[in-house]
One Martini backbone bead per residue (centre of mass of N, CA, C, O) as a GRO file, in nm:
protein
  138
    1MET     BB    1  -6.032   3.416   5.114
    2GLY     BB    2  -6.136   3.376   4.824
    3SER     BB    3  -6.100   3.675   4.719
    4GLN     BB    4  -5.799   3.690   4.770
    5ILE     BB    5  -5.717   3.464   4.584
    6ASP     BB    6  -5.844   3.577   4.327
    7LYS     BB    7  -5.666   3.830   4.321
    8LEU     BB    8  -5.393   3.683   4.319
    9LEU     BB    9  -5.447   3.521   4.060
   10GLU     BB   10  -5.477   3.761   3.876
   11LYS     BB   11  -5.196   3.868   3.927
   12TYR     BB   12  -5.043   3.612   3.844
   13TRP     BB   13  -5.150   3.599   3.544
   14ASN     BB   14  -5.019   3.896   3.495
   15GLY     BB   15  -4.734   3.920   3.656
   16GLU     BB   16  -4.776   4.089   3.966
   17THR     BB   17  -4.641   3.914   4.170
   18SER     BB   18  -4.498   3.827   4.445
   19LEU     BB   19  -4.326   3.591   4.626
   20GLU     BB   20  -4.525   3.604   4.867
   21GLU     BB   21  -4.793   3.572   4.706
   22GLU     BB   22  -4.713   3.293   4.588
   23GLN     BB   23  -4.693   3.147   4.861
   24VAL     BB   24  -4.989   3.182   4.936
   25ILE     BB   25  -5.105   3.029   4.703
   26LYS     BB   26  -4.955   2.757   4.742
   27ALA     BB   27  -5.057   2.707   5.030
   28HIS     BB   28  -5.355   2.706   4.971
   29PHE     BB   29  -5.344   2.453   4.762
   30LYS     BB   30  -5.216   2.259   4.970
   31SER     BB   31  -5.450   2.279   5.195
   32ASN     BB   32  -5.665   2.295   4.970
   33PRO     BB   33  -5.895   2.051   4.822
   34ALA     BB   34  -5.946   2.202   4.569
   35LEU     BB   35  -6.054   2.113   4.220
   36THR     BB   36  -5.922   2.318   4.045
   37ASN     BB   37  -5.730   2.432   3.793
   38GLU     BB   38  -5.534   2.575   3.994
   39GLY     BB   39  -5.495   2.337   4.183
   40HIS     BB   40  -5.364   2.149   3.981
   41TYR     BB   41  -5.127   2.325   3.892
   42PHE     BB   42  -4.990   2.360   4.180
   43ARG     BB   43  -4.961   2.054   4.229
   44TYR     BB   44  -4.784   2.000   3.988
   45LEU     BB   45  -4.551   2.184   4.066
   46ALA     BB   46  -4.485   2.042   4.333
   47LYS     BB   47  -4.419   1.767   4.204
   48GLN     BB   48  -4.188   1.870   4.017
   49LYS     BB   49  -4.005   1.974   4.252
   50GLU     BB   50  -3.960   1.673   4.380
   51ILE     BB   51  -3.799   1.576   4.150
   52ARG     BB   52  -3.535   1.351   4.084
   53PHE     BB   53  -3.228   1.342   3.859
   54SER     BB   54  -2.976   1.157   3.936
   55LYS     BB   55  -2.995   0.902   3.750
   56ALA     BB   56  -3.028   1.043   3.474
   57LYS     BB   57  -2.757   1.193   3.474
   58GLY     BB   58  -2.572   0.944   3.472
   59VAL     BB   59  -2.667   0.833   3.207
   60ASN     BB   60  -2.599   1.081   3.033
   61LYS     BB   61  -2.300   1.085   3.096
   62LYS     BB   62  -2.240   0.808   2.985
   63LYS     BB   63  -2.334   0.862   2.697
   64ALA     BB   64  -2.144   1.097   2.643
   65TRP     BB   65  -1.883   0.944   2.679
   66LEU     BB   66  -1.931   0.724   2.470
   67SER     BB   67  -1.969   0.914   2.235
   68ALA     BB   68  -1.693   1.045   2.249
   69ALA     BB   69  -1.524   0.788   2.220
   70ALA     BB   70  -1.635   0.700   1.950
   71THR     BB   71  -1.548   0.943   1.790
   72ILE     BB   72  -1.251   0.936   1.843
   73THR     BB   73  -1.208   0.650   1.726
   74ILE     BB   74  -1.305   0.709   1.442
   75GLY     BB   75  -1.108   0.937   1.384
   76ILE     BB   76  -0.849   0.769   1.413
   77ILE     BB   77  -0.903   0.552   1.208
   78THR     BB   78  -0.939   0.741   0.966
   79ALA     BB   79  -0.656   0.870   0.981
   80VAL     BB   80  -0.492   0.613   0.936
   81LEU     BB   81  -0.605   0.527   0.668
   82VAL     BB   82  -0.537   0.788   0.513
   83PHE     BB   83  -0.235   0.788   0.573
   84ASN     BB   84  -0.167   0.515   0.443
   85ASP     BB   85  -0.274   0.589   0.156
   86ALA     BB   86  -0.084   0.834   0.116
   87GLN     BB   87   0.189   0.658   0.123
   88LYS     BB   88   0.084   0.524  -0.120
   89ASP     BB   89   0.215   0.460  -0.437
   90PRO     BB   90   0.061   0.370  -0.732
   91PHE     BB   91   0.348   0.417  -0.920
   92ALA     BB   92   0.519   0.232  -0.767
   93ILE     BB   93   0.824   0.058  -0.855
   94GLU     BB   94   1.048  -0.192  -0.739
   95ASP     BB   95   1.130  -0.306  -1.008
   96PRO     BB   96   1.363  -0.212  -1.241
   97GLU     BB   97   1.256  -0.343  -1.495
   98LYS     BB   98   0.962  -0.250  -1.475
   99ALA     BB   99   1.040   0.052  -1.475
  100PHE     BB  100   1.173   0.059  -1.749
  101GLN     BB  101   0.932  -0.034  -1.918
  102ALA     BB  102   0.737   0.193  -1.837
  103THR     BB  103   0.916   0.423  -1.937
  104LYS     BB  104   0.931   0.328  -2.235
  105GLU     BB  105   0.630   0.333  -2.291
  106ALA     BB  106   0.590   0.633  -2.229
  107LEU     BB  107   0.788   0.740  -2.442
  108MET     BB  108   0.656   0.608  -2.691
  109MET     BB  109   0.390   0.754  -2.666
  110ILE     BB  110   0.502   1.040  -2.688
  111GLY     BB  111   0.643   1.008  -2.952
  112GLY     BB  112   0.395   0.937  -3.125
  113GLN     BB  113   0.251   1.212  -3.071
  114LEU     BB  114   0.475   1.388  -3.194
  115GLN     BB  115   0.454   1.275  -3.475
  116GLU     BB  116   0.164   1.355  -3.523
  117GLY     BB  117   0.217   1.659  -3.491
  118GLN     BB  118   0.418   1.676  -3.737
  119ASN     BB  119   0.220   1.596  -3.950
  120HIS     BB  120   0.032   1.838  -3.913
  121THR     BB  121   0.246   2.051  -3.965
  122LEU     BB  122   0.315   1.976  -4.258
  123LYS     BB  123   0.035   2.029  -4.367
  124LEU     BB  124   0.041   2.334  -4.300
  125THR     BB  125   0.288   2.415  -4.466
  126LYS     BB  126   0.169   2.329  -4.741
  127PHE     BB  127  -0.072   2.517  -4.727
  128ASN     BB  128   0.089   2.782  -4.697
  129LYS     BB  129   0.254   2.757  -4.959
  130ALA     BB  130   0.007   2.754  -5.149
  131LYS     BB  131  -0.108   3.027  -5.061
  132GLU     BB  132   0.140   3.198  -5.153
  133GLU     BB  133   0.136   3.117  -5.452
  134LEU     BB  134  -0.144   3.235  -5.510
  135GLN     BB  135  -0.076   3.526  -5.432
  136GLU     BB  136   0.153   3.568  -5.646
  137ASP     BB  137  -0.027   3.509  -5.904
  138SER     BB  138  -0.243   3.756  -5.857
   0.00000   0.00000   0.00000
C-alpha cells in the first residue's frame, strides 16, 4: 500500500489526481498514524474543514452594520452643517441703517478709486499733449 500512496502523492503534488484518488490519500492519512510531512498536511486540512465560523460571521456582520450606520450618520451630520452654513449670507445686514452705512462706505471707496484713476488719466493726457507739441515743432 505504501508504494501506491507514494504514487498517488506524486500525482497529487503534480495536480494530476482525480477526486477519488484524493479521497484515497485523505482516508489513508486519516487512518494511518504515520507522522510524515504529508500526514501532518492532510490532518491539518481535515481539522480546518471541521472549523465552524458561525459566531465569527455574526460579529463581522454586526461590525459591518455599525460601520455603515456610523458612516451614514457622519454623512448626514456633515450635510446638515454644510447646508446650514451655505444658507447663512456673511454679508447680510438685517438693520436698514447699518445696511445704508455699509453701502455708503462701499460707494465712497469706489468713488475714491475712480478719482485716483481720473488723476492718472489727466497725467497721461498732459504727457500725450506735450508729445504732440514736440512732434509738431520738429
